[in-house]
C-alpha positions as CSV (number, residue, x, y, z in Angstrom):
1,M,0.0,0.0,0.0
2,N,1.6,3.3,-1.1
3,R,0.0,6.0,0.9
4,V,-0.9,9.2,-0.8
5,L,-2.0,12.3,1.2
6,C,-2.9,15.0,-1.3
7,A,-2.4,18.6,-0.1
8,L,-3.8,20.5,-3.1
9,I,-7.4,21.3,-2.2
10,L,-8.2,20.6,1.5
11,P,-11.3,21.5,3.4
12,P,-10.9,24.0,6.3
13,N,-11.4,21.2,8.9
14,F,-8.9,18.9,7.3
15,R,-6.6,18.8,10.3
16,S,-9.4,17.9,12.8
17,E,-10.8,15.2,10.4
18,L,-7.5,13.6,9.4
19,P,-8.0,10.4,11.5
20,T,-11.5,10.0,10.1
21,M,-10.3,10.6,6.6
22,R,-7.7,8.0,7.0
23,R,-10.2,5.4,8.0
24,R,-12.5,6.4,5.1
25,I,-9.6,5.8,2.7
26,F,-9.3,2.3,4.1
27,Q,-12.9,1.6,3.4
28,T,-12.5,2.4,-0.3
29,S,-11.6,-0.1,-2.9
30,F,-8.2,1.5,-3.4
31,S,-5.1,-0.3,-2.0
32,V,-2.8,2.6,-2.7
33,I,-2.4,5.6,-0.4
34,C,0.8,7.6,-0.4
35,I,2.6,10.5,1.2
36,L,4.3,13.0,-1.2
37,P,8.1,13.1,-0.9
38,F,8.9,14.3,2.6
39,L,5.3,15.5,2.6
40,A,6.1,18.4,0.2
41,T,8.0,21.4,1.3
42,T,5.0,23.6,0.9
43,T,2.9,21.8,3.5
44,S,2.6,23.1,7.0
45,A,2.6,20.6,9.9
46,V,-0.7,19.2,11.2
47,D,-1.7,19.9,14.8
48,S,-2.1,16.3,15.9
49,W,0.0,13.3,16.6
50,P,-2.7,10.8,17.7
51,Q,-0.8,7.7,18.5
52,W,2.7,6.3,19.0
53,R,4.7,6.7,15.7
54,G,2.0,9.1,14.3
55,E,-1.1,9.0,12.2
56,L,0.3,6.4,9.8
57,Q,2.5,4.7,12.4
58,N,5.7,5.3,10.4
59,G,7.4,7.9,12.4
60,V,7.0,10.6,9.8
61,A,6.0,14.2,10.6
62,V,4.2,16.5,8.1
63,G,6.0,19.8,7.5
64,D,9.4,21.2,6.8
65,K,10.1,24.0,9.3
66,F,11.3,22.1,12.4
67,P,14.1,23.2,14.6
68,T,17.5,21.5,13.9
69,K,19.6,23.0,16.7
70,W,18.8,23.8,20.3
71,S,20.2,23.7,23.9
72,Q,18.8,24.3,27.4
73,E,19.6,28.0,26.9
74,N,18.3,28.4,23.3
75,G,15.3,27.0,21.6
76,I,13.3,25.7,24.6
77,A,10.0,27.4,24.2
78,L,8.3,25.6,27.0
79,Q,9.2,23.1,29.7
80,T,6.9,21.5,32.2
81,D,7.5,19.2,35.1
82,L,5.9,15.8,34.8
83,P,4.9,14.1,38.1
84,G,5.5,10.4,38.7
85,L,7.2,8.0,36.4
86,G,6.3,7.0,32.8
87,G,8.0,6.3,29.5
88,S,5.1,6.7,27.1
89,T,5.5,8.9,24.1
90,P,3.0,11.8,24.3
91,V,0.1,12.2,21.8
92,I,-1.4,15.5,20.6
93,A,-4.9,16.7,19.6
94,N,-6.7,20.1,19.9
95,K,-3.7,22.0,21.2
96,T,-3.5,19.5,24.1
97,V,-0.8,17.0,24.9
98,Y,-1.7,13.8,26.7
99,V,0.8,11.7,28.7
100,T,0.5,8.7,31.1
101,T,2.4,8.3,34.3
102,G,2.4,6.5,37.6
103,I,1.9,8.7,40.7
104,E,1.9,7.4,44.2
105,G,0.9,3.9,43.1
106,K,-1.8,4.9,40.7
107,N,-2.0,5.1,36.9
108,H,-2.7,8.6,35.6
109,L,-3.6,10.1,32.3
110,L,-2.7,13.8,32.2
111,A,-3.6,16.7,29.9
112,F,-1.5,19.8,29.3
113,D,-2.2,22.9,27.3
114,L,0.5,23.2,24.6
115,E,0.7,27.0,24.7
116,S,1.0,27.5,28.4
117,G,2.3,24.2,29.5
118,K,-0.3,24.1,32.3
119,Q,-2.0,20.9,33.3
120,T,-5.7,21.1,32.5
121,W,-6.8,17.8,34.0
122,A,-5.8,14.5,35.4
123,V,-7.7,11.2,35.8
124,T,-6.8,8.1,37.8
125,L,-7.1,4.7,36.0
126,G,-6.2,1.8,38.3
127,S,-3.2,0.9,40.3
128,D,0.4,1.2,39.0
129,R,2.1,-2.1,38.5
130,G,5.3,-1.2,36.8
131,N,9.0,-0.6,37.7
132,K,10.3,-4.1,36.9
133,H,13.1,-2.6,34.8
134,R,15.2,0.5,35.3
135,K,14.1,1.8,31.9
136,G,10.5,0.9,32.4
137,S,7.3,1.8,34.2
138,G,3.7,0.9,34.4
139,S,3.0,3.7,32.0
140,N,5.1,2.9,28.9
141,P,2.3,2.3,26.4
142,S,1.3,5.5,24.6
143,P,-2.3,6.7,24.6
144,V,-4.3,7.1,21.4
145,V,-6.6,10.0,20.5
146,D,-9.6,9.4,18.3
147,G,-12.2,12.1,17.9
148,D,-13.3,13.2,21.3
149,H,-11.8,10.3,23.2
150,I,-8.3,9.4,24.5
151,F,-7.6,5.7,25.1
152,A,-5.0,4.8,27.7
153,Y,-3.6,1.4,28.5
154,F,-1.3,0.4,31.4
155,R,0.9,-2.5,32.6
156,S,-1.8,-3.2,35.2
157,G,-4.2,-4.2,32.4
158,D,-6.3,-1.1,32.8
159,L,-7.8,0.2,29.5
160,A,-10.0,3.2,29.5
161,A,-11.7,5.7,27.2
162,V,-11.6,9.3,28.5
163,D,-13.2,12.3,26.9
164,N,-11.3,15.5,26.3
165,N,-12.6,17.0,29.5
166,G,-11.1,14.2,31.6
167,K,-14.3,12.2,32.2
168,I,-14.0,8.4,32.0
169,H,-16.4,7.1,29.3
170,W,-15.7,3.4,29.9
171,S,-13.0,1.3,31.4
172,K,-12.0,-2.3,31.9
173,N,-9.1,-4.4,33.0
174,L,-7.8,-7.0,30.5
175,Q,-6.1,-9.1,33.2
176,E,-9.3,-9.4,35.2
177,L,-11.1,-10.4,31.9
178,F,-8.5,-12.7,30.4
179,G,-5.9,-13.6,33.0
180,E,-2.8,-12.1,34.7
181,D,0.1,-11.0,32.6
182,T,3.3,-13.0,32.7
183,L,5.8,-10.6,31.1
184,W,9.2,-10.6,32.8
185,W,9.6,-6.8,32.3
186,D,7.4,-3.7,32.0
187,L,4.7,-3.6,29.3
188,G,5.7,-1.7,26.1
189,S,2.9,-2.4,23.6
190,S,0.6,0.5,22.8
191,P,-3.0,0.1,21.7
192,V,-3.9,0.9,18.1
193,I,-7.1,2.3,16.5
194,T,-9.1,0.9,13.6
195,E,-12.3,2.1,12.0
196,S,-14.5,0.8,14.8
197,A,-12.2,-0.5,17.5
198,I,-9.4,0.0,19.9
199,V,-7.1,-3.0,19.6
200,V,-4.6,-4.4,22.1
201,A,-2.0,-7.1,21.6
202,V,-1.0,-9.2,24.6
203,M,2.1,-11.4,23.8
204,Q,3.5,-13.3,26.8
205,S,4.4,-16.7,28.1
206,G,1.1,-18.5,28.3
207,P,-2.2,-17.2,27.0
208,S,-1.6,-14.5,24.4
209,Y,-4.2,-12.8,22.3
210,L,-5.3,-9.8,20.1
211,V,-8.5,-8.2,21.3
212,A,-10.7,-5.5,19.9
213,F,-13.2,-3.3,21.8
214,D,-15.8,-1.0,20.4
215,K,-14.4,2.5,20.7
216,N,-17.7,4.0,21.8
217,T,-19.0,1.4,24.2
218,G,-16.1,-0.7,25.3
219,E,-17.9,-3.8,24.2
220,E,-15.7,-6.7,23.1
221,L,-15.9,-7.1,19.4
222,W,-13.6,-10.0,18.9
223,K,-10.7,-11.8,20.4
224,F,-8.0,-13.8,18.6
225,N,-6.0,-16.3,20.6
226,R,-2.4,-15.7,19.4
227,V,-0.7,-18.8,20.9
228,L,2.4,-19.6,18.9
229,N,5.3,-22.0,19.3
230,A,7.9,-19.8,20.8
231,P,10.2,-20.9,23.7
232,E,10.6,-19.3,27.1
233,E,11.0,-15.5,26.9
234,A,10.9,-15.5,23.1
235,A,7.1,-15.8,23.5
236,Q,7.1,-12.3,25.1
237,S,6.8,-9.2,23.0
238,Y,6.8,-5.5,23.8
239,S,6.1,-4.4,20.2
240,T,3.1,-2.4,19.0
241,P,0.8,-3.7,16.2
242,I,0.4,-1.6,13.1
243,V,-2.8,-1.1,11.0
244,V,-2.2,-1.7,7.3
245,S,-4.3,-2.1,4.2
246,V,-4.4,-5.3,2.2
247,N,-6.4,-5.2,-1.0
248,G,-8.3,-2.2,0.4
249,E,-9.2,-3.9,3.7
250,E,-8.0,-2.9,7.1
251,A,-5.7,-5.5,8.7
252,I,-3.6,-5.6,11.9
253,A,0.0,-6.7,11.6
254,V,1.6,-8.0,14.8
255,M,5.3,-9.0,15.4
256,G,6.2,-11.2,18.3
257,A,6.7,-14.7,19.6
258,D,8.9,-15.5,16.6
259,H,6.1,-14.8,14.2
260,L,4.5,-12.1,12.0
261,T,0.7,-12.4,11.9
262,L,-1.9,-10.5,9.9
263,N,-5.5,-10.3,11.2
264,R,-8.5,-8.8,9.5
265,A,-9.5,-5.7,11.6
266,S,-13.2,-6.1,11.2
267,D,-13.5,-9.6,12.8
268,G,-10.0,-10.7,13.8
269,K,-9.8,-13.5,11.3
270,L,-6.2,-14.6,10.6
271,L,-5.2,-13.6,7.1
272,G,-1.6,-14.7,7.2
273,K,1.2,-16.0,9.4
274,L,4.9,-16.1,8.9
275,G,7.3,-18.0,11.3
276,G,11.0,-18.8,11.1
277,F,12.3,-15.7,12.8
278,N,13.9,-17.8,15.5
279,P,15.2,-20.9,13.6
280,N,17.4,-22.1,16.4
281,Q,14.7,-21.7,19.0
282,E,16.7,-19.2,21.1
283,Q,15.0,-18.9,24.5
284,Y,15.6,-15.2,25.2
285,W,14.7,-13.6,21.9
286,R,11.9,-11.3,23.4
287,S,11.0,-8.7,20.8
288,I,10.8,-4.9,21.5
289,S,11.2,-3.0,18.2
290,S,7.9,-2.9,16.3
291,P,7.4,-3.5,12.6
292,V,6.9,-0.6,10.2
293,A,5.1,-0.5,6.9
294,D,5.7,1.5,3.7
295,G,3.7,0.7,0.6
296,N,3.0,-3.0,0.5
297,I,6.2,-3.8,2.4
298,I,6.4,-4.5,6.1
299,L,9.8,-4.4,7.8
300,C,10.4,-6.7,10.8
301,P,13.4,-6.2,13.1
302,Y,14.1,-9.2,15.2
303,A,16.7,-11.5,16.9
304,R,17.6,-8.9,19.6
305,G,18.6,-6.4,16.9
306,D,20.5,-8.9,14.7
307,T,18.1,-9.3,11.7
308,L,15.8,-7.4,9.4
309,T,13.2,-9.1,7.3
310,A,11.1,-7.4,4.6
311,V,7.7,-9.0,3.8
312,D,5.2,-8.5,1.0
313,L,1.9,-8.0,2.8
314,T,-0.3,-9.0,-0.1
315,A,1.7,-12.3,-0.6
316,L,1.4,-12.9,3.2
317,A,-2.4,-12.5,3.1
318,E,-2.5,-14.9,0.1
319,G,-0.9,-17.6,2.3
320,K,2.5,-17.7,0.5
321,G,4.3,-18.0,3.8
322,K,8.1,-17.8,3.4
323,D,7.6,-16.9,-0.3
324,A,6.3,-13.6,1.0
325,I,9.8,-12.7,2.2
326,L,11.3,-10.1,-0.1
327,W,14.8,-10.0,1.5
328,F,16.6,-10.8,4.7
329,R,19.6,-9.4,6.4
330,D,21.5,-10.7,9.4
331,D,24.1,-8.0,9.5
332,L,21.7,-5.1,10.4
333,G,18.9,-4.6,12.9
334,S,17.5,-2.7,15.8
335,D,16.6,-4.2,19.2
336,V,14.6,-1.4,20.8
337,P,14.1,1.6,18.5
338,T,11.4,1.1,15.8
339,P,12.6,2.2,12.3
340,A,11.0,5.1,10.6
341,A,9.9,4.5,7.0
342,T,8.7,6.5,4.0
343,Q,9.1,6.6,0.2
344,G,10.6,3.2,-0.1
345,R,13.3,3.8,2.5
346,A,13.6,2.8,6.2
347,Y,15.9,4.4,8.7
348,V,17.3,2.0,11.2
349,V,18.9,2.9,14.5
350,S,21.2,0.1,15.6
351,D,21.6,-0.3,19.3
352,G,23.8,-3.4,19.7
353,K,27.1,-3.5,21.6
354,S,29.2,-3.2,18.5
355,S,26.7,-1.2,16.3
356,K,25.3,1.2,18.9
357,G,24.6,4.6,17.3
358,T,24.8,3.5,13.7
359,I,22.1,5.0,11.5
360,T,21.4,3.1,8.3
361,C,19.1,4.1,5.4
362,V,17.8,0.9,3.8
363,N,16.1,0.5,0.4
364,L,12.9,-1.4,1.1
365,E,12.7,-2.9,-2.3
366,N,16.1,-4.6,-2.3
367,G,17.4,-4.4,1.2
368,Q,20.5,-2.5,0.2
369,S,22.1,0.1,2.5
370,E,22.0,3.5,0.8
371,W,24.0,5.3,3.4
372,T,25.3,5.0,7.0
373,V,26.0,7.6,9.6
374,K,27.8,6.8,12.8
375,L,26.9,8.9,15.9
376,P,29.6,9.8,18.4
377,K,30.6,7.0,20.7
378,S,28.9,7.3,24.1
379,R,27.8,5.3,27.0
380,G,24.2,6.4,26.4
381,G,21.9,3.9,24.8
382,Y,19.0,4.3,22.4
383,S,15.5,3.3,23.4
384,S,13.4,5.9,21.7
385,S,12.4,5.6,18.0
386,P,13.7,8.0,15.3
387,L,11.5,10.7,13.8
388,I,11.6,12.0,10.2
389,A,10.7,15.6,10.3
390,G,11.1,17.7,7.2
391,N,14.4,16.8,5.6
392,H,16.0,15.5,8.7
393,L,16.1,12.5,11.0
394,Y,15.9,13.0,14.8
395,I,17.5,10.4,17.1
396,T,17.2,10.8,20.9
397,Q,19.5,9.0,23.4
398,E,18.5,7.8,26.8
399,N,20.1,10.9,28.4
400,G,17.8,13.2,26.4
401,T,20.5,14.2,23.9
402,T,19.0,14.4,20.4
403,F,21.1,14.1,17.2
404,V,19.8,15.6,14.0
405,V,21.0,13.9,10.8
406,G,20.4,15.2,7.3
407,P,19.6,16.5,4.8
408,L,17.9,13.2,3.9
409,N,17.7,14.1,0.2
410,E,21.5,14.1,-0.1
411,A,23.5,11.1,-1.2
412,Q,25.4,11.1,2.2
413,P,23.7,12.9,5.0
414,S,25.8,13.9,8.1
415,I,25.3,14.9,11.7
416,V,23.8,18.4,11.7
417,S,23.7,18.9,15.4
418,K,23.9,17.4,18.9
419,N,21.3,18.9,21.2
420,T,21.2,18.6,25.0
421,I,18.7,19.4,27.7
422,A,19.1,19.9,31.4
423,D,17.1,16.8,32.4
424,A,19.9,14.3,31.4
425,E,19.0,11.7,34.0
426,P,18.5,8.3,32.5
427,F,16.2,7.0,31.1
428,T,14.5,9.0,28.3
429,V,12.7,6.3,26.3
430,A,9.9,8.4,24.8
431,S,10.3,9.4,21.1
432,P,10.3,13.0,19.9
433,I,7.1,14.1,18.2
434,P,6.1,17.1,16.1
435,Y,3.6,19.9,16.9
436,Q,3.1,22.6,14.2
437,D,6.7,23.8,13.5
438,S,8.1,22.6,16.9
439,L,9.1,19.4,18.5
440,L,8.0,17.9,21.8
441,L,10.3,15.7,23.9
442,R,9.4,13.8,27.0
443,S,12.5,13.3,29.2
444,R,12.6,11.4,32.5
445,H,11.0,14.2,34.5
446,K,10.0,17.0,32.0
447,L,8.1,17.8,28.9
448,Y,9.9,20.1,26.5
449,R,8.6,22.1,23.5
450,I,11.5,22.9,21.2
451,K,11.1,25.8,18.7
452,D,13.3,28.0,16.6
């Protein structure tokens, strides 16, 4: 599916209706939707970032006027203290930023005004059950905004729909409904939105599943038992599903437990399954990095950052199994950061011991590396995912330092800047996101708005 977002004649309410428009596109008979190269330099940025990795879940921001250099003394337009502990990437709608956090043993969804930085409301959603890992928390999954509702999901199993005034519309606990979680570490999978549902993937040792709830009522629409033959910790996944289109029909692609699966979004029916990601049955190949799709190709990082596999979605849905694999590499990958992808290229942040800080642009058609940039050696790791904004790539370290690489339309981009903030305490795991012509960054304790 090539994704086309035309910016020639747009209605005045285009920005507020973008999520709805996207779902309408999925309902058409077209299987091709595309974004113009780097979203065209004449386009201004939209005012929303409704879910982790953005509207199309590919880590690409609309616009071309983003800051490329800042410091604590210059370029920080706003900074707000964030209470509690959380690692979720913020989401944006209606000039409001939403974040989740654990405060005094309780899960919280917080709303902040983007102009003033002031908190407008807070709502409590169950008991915090995180902090199993020094990088983690019970509030690592990102919320999702759809229309007038914000959906928040926590390690405790609590899932809730909250309106934009902070009133709980409906709530439920997945662990009370379907059994306790068995993850060894803190939850990382964010929910995703489809035309009619909010969908959550639970991938763990023991009962694993994909479940869809009606966005408006919270009623369970379907549940698919995703029990696969993966050993020990390899059965556990912290990745987030992505919503794709296969022959004009919404589908949900899930990576984890040594398999890529494809389920129909309307009823959960399994459309395709691909195994073989763990041929030697390694026991500890838990997966963290999520897949990313561009056109009809889905890119799957696996093997604790050692492999990349590109798969043809249509062929997978046709039941071609391993014949759906377009290419495979065992010399490149990403363990935690999810690649960004657009226009037939993916941008991979390697985070292994020997490859840490290596940025590679990969051609999605043939798997060839088009260029590589090595960031300066550092003890700092990489847990957030890269952002394509304008003609640059933004990569944030766990100490809050953000590197800007570009221009991306050059044959060999370079490091444009290294940008630091005062809150350098590990661990920043949230990804940078766009808002108009600025960037938002959630560090360990603060929310920054960065602007030229």
